[in-house]
C-alpha positions, 0 to 999 in steps of 0.5 A: 444587759446586766446592770453595771456594778463597777468601772473596770474590766480585766480580760484574760485569754489563753490556750491550753494544751489538750492533755491539760484541759481537764485539769486546767478547767477544774483548777480555774473553776474550783480554785482560781475564780473563787480566789479572784472573787475574794480579792477586794474590788473584784466584783464578778467573773465570767469564763467563755470558750471560743466556738471557732478560732482562738485563743480558746478561753477568755475570762472577764473580771468586773472591777470596782475601778479602772485602777488596773495597777492595783489588780494586776499585781494581785492577779500576777501573783496567782499560783498555777499548778506545775503541769499547767504552767507555760 
């Protein structure tokens, strides 16, 4: 098991329409994750894809602390490209 760096964990899961998956994955990997990692207190990020069932995607963010309120407002302020919005 990897060494623990922080005391908080934020997990986000979602499904994406098949016609938007390529764009979603590009945006998530190339823009969203680097932007989240630039937020003070966000230590690490990892993405997972379900092999069966759903939701299809899960992202886990390791945080310095469990003060979720601090991070929740920052994460909610995320810009999502128009075609990817629910």
